N, C-alpha and C positions, 0 to 999 in steps of 0.2 A: 580432523582439522578444517579450519574455513577455506574456501576456495579463493579466488582472485576477482577483482573488480570488472575485469574483461571477459569473464565467463557468465553464462546464464546460470541461474540459481538451480542447485540440486534440490530435491525434495529433502528437507532438513527438519531434525527434531532437536528441541531443547527441553530438558526435563528436570524438575526439581520439587521435592516436598510433595509429591503427588499431583503437580500440575504439569501437564504434557502440552507443549506448543508445537505445532506441527505446520510448516510452511507449505500448504496446499498448492503448488505451482500449477497455473492454467496454462502457461505458455511464454514464449519468448518475445521480448520486444527489444529493438534496436533503435536508439533516437541518434538523430543526426546532430552533433554538438552544437554546431553554429546555428541551427534552427531552433532547437529547444532551449538553449542557453545562450542567446545572441548577444549577452553582455559579459560573459566570461571571455578574457582575453585569449587570442590564439596562443599566446606564449605560455599559458597554463597547459594548454593540451600538448604542445611541444615538449614541455619539461615532464609531463606525466603520462607516457605512453600506456602504462599499466592500467589507467583509466579507461581505456578504449579497447574494443574486441579487434580481432584481426581484420575487420572490414573499416576499422574507425569510427564504429559506432558505440555509443554507451549502451552497455548491456542492462537492460532493466526488465527483469521477469515481472510478469503479472500472476496475481493469485490471491490467496486468502490465508489468514492465520487462523489455524483451528486450535481453539483453547478446551481441552478437556480437564475435568476435575470431578471426583467422585461419580463417575459415570454419567455425567452431563456433558454437553458439549454446545458451544457456540462459535460461530464462524465470523471473523472480523475481516469483511470485504469478500468479493466473490469473482474476481477476476475480469477478463476482457470478454470472455466467451468464445464462441466458435467463429473465429475470424483469421483470415490470412491475407495479408496484402499490405499496401503502404498506409501510413497513419497521416491523415490530413488535420490541418488547422487552417481555416478559411482556405485561401488559394494555395496554400503551401503544403509541401509534404515534409513531415519532422521526423519521419522514421518508418519503420516496417514491424511486421507482427507475424507471428505464427502461434496462434492460440487454440485453445479448445479442449485442453486436457484434464480440466479440475473434476469431472465427474470420476474418471478412471483413477486420479490420484487420490480422491477422497476414498473411494473404494478400497485402494491399496492401504489406506490408513486404518481400515476397519470400519467404516462408517457409511450410512446410505443417507441420501437427502433427508429421509423423514426422521432421522435420530438427531438432527441439528435442531435445538430448542429454540435458537434465536440467531438471526443475521444482523450484524450491527455495521454500518457503513461509516467509514472514515469521511466520505463525501461522494456526492452523486455524480461521479465521471466516469466515463465510458468504460475506463480499464479497471474499475472498482465494483462495477454493478452487472457485469456480463452474464451471469448464471443466477440472476434474480428471478427472471421469469422465463418461461419457455417461449420460442419464437411461433409466429403464427397470427392469425386474425383475432383469436382469443387467448392472449398470454394467461398462463396459470403460474403461480408461484412453483418455482423449482424445488424449494425446500418447503413442503406442503404445511408442514405443522409448526414451522418458525414463526416467531414474531420478527417482524423487518422494523429494526431500530434505527431511527434517523435524528440527528440535533434537531431542535425546534428551528434554530436560525438557519440551518441548511435546508431545511424543507420550506420555508417561508416563501422565498421568491418563486420556487416551483409551485407552490400552493396558489401563488397569485397569477400564475400562468407566465412568468417571465422566462425567457430564454437564456439559460446561463451558458457562458463558454465551456466546451468540455463535457458537457452532459449528454447522455444518451437520448434517443429520439423520445418525444413524449408518448407516443403510441406503444413504444416498446416497453419503457420502464415507468415513466413518471406517472402516466394515466392508470396503469395497474396499481400503483403505490397509493392512490388518492384514497380509495376506501379500506387499504389494508397495511397501514404502518402505524408505528407508535412512535411518538416524538420523545426525547430525552432531553435533559437539562445538563449543564455544566456541572459536573461533580457527582452525578448520580450514578448509583451502583446498579449496573444493568444485568449482572449475572454474579454469582458468588466470586467475590474477589476482583471484580472487573468495574472500574469506574470511568466515566467519560471525563474527558480534559478538553475543553474547547479552544480551538487553535485556529480561529478564522483568518483568513486572508488568501490562501490558495484557493478557497472556494468561500462562498459567504459563511459556512458553519462548519468548516473542516473540524474534525474532532480526532484527537489521540485517545488511546485507552491505556490505561494503567492497570497492570494485571500483577496480583499479589501471589508470590510462590514462596510462603515461609517468610524469611527474613529479607527476600530480595523482591524489588519491583522489576518489572519488565514494561518498559514504555513502547508500545506500538504506535509510531508518530506518523504512519501514512504518507502523504506527500508534504509533509512539513520540511521535510530535506528530500531532495531526489538523488544527490549524490554525496560522498563524504566532504567533497569540497567546499560544499554550502555549510557544512559545520565550522569549518576553519573560517570561512568567508561568508557570513550569514546575510551580507548585503546583496550578494549574487542571486538573482531572481531566477526562476523558470518561466518559460512564455506562458503557460497556461495561469499563471497567477492572476487573479482578479484585483487586489488589493495590495500593492507594494509595501505601503506603510504597515499594514496589518500583518503580513507575512514576516516582516522584520520583528513585529511585536510578539508573534506567536513564535518565533525561533528563539527569541530572547527568554520566553517562558519555558519552552522545551529545553534549552540550554541549562537553565537554572535547575530543572527537574532532573536532567540527565546526568549532571555532574554531582548530584547526591550521593552519598554513600550506598552501596549495596543496590545499586541501579544498573540495568542493561537496557538494550533497545532491541526492538525488532524493526528492520529497515526493509521494506517490501521491494524496493528498487536498487539496492546497492549489489548488484551483480550476484555473485556466490559468496557474499559476506551478509546474510540477512540478520545474524545476531552478533552484537558487539557492545562495547562499552564506548563512552565518551568520556576522555580523560583531558585534563589540562596541563600544559607545559609550565615550567617555572615561570615563563613570561606571561602565562595567562591565557594561552591560546588553545581552543578546544581542537581535539583530534580524535578521530575515529580509530578504534581498535577492534578488529573482529575476534570473536571468542570462538572456542571450538563447539561444534554441535555435531549431530549424530547424521550422516546422510542415509536416508532410506532407499533413494532410488536416483539415478542421474537425471538431468534435465529432460523432462518428457518432451521437450520440442526444442529445436534449434532453428536459426534464422536460414533461409535460403540465401543464396549469394546475392549481394546487394545489386541492383540494376545499374 
């Protein structure tokens, strides 16, 4: 059964028609609601205590989605990396993290880094690129034989040397990517049964991925939505969004796709409810409904007591 929004995610698996999806959890993040969602009214949080953990934070696990089919594997995003401490944006602290378990969790799922044939990024933010490269003076690909796939519009400003809010340091990730990445386009099939769906706004070329499993589609929507409340209230932004109008357009696209028949979603930041469906009420309101998935292991990391 699914867990709750106020818990960090377990390592969970959803499987159908020879396609196995595993949430390879890297670690725990807890976001301060008023800092990360400054335009969501306080009345919402007061009315929905289940949306917060016991410390009053929004539980947002970091990690990647492992897609396995016919003995092949692709990883969508690679978590935050080995980091414990506050999460800053500018001069503000927006939350806290305890991360670094992705290698062990991947091993427990039966794979080593060199068995991943591709890593596809939803976007180049720090909590989605953490294990792309090893740390040190000469970073090396953590997944040594994988192609690193990035939407062309996501890469473009980084390629021009622009500093994008939320991105990792250029020396740690961006510069090593310059000679060793493959740019992908909207609609492109990047792996058998996995297609890119461009959803810019949260970042310049934010990308969702549509995974086919028999008659079912699974849409991994990345940071298109950070919490289920944004599915019901798509005008509610997240602080790191770079283009509010584009975010709303992207969410409109996603909601159109998510409400089609035989469609489920992978939500990387929805507490312990990473797999679910978007259904509409008779009044036309979109709502999140978690679906069962198999827990392989409990959350690999939890947050320490909030300072």
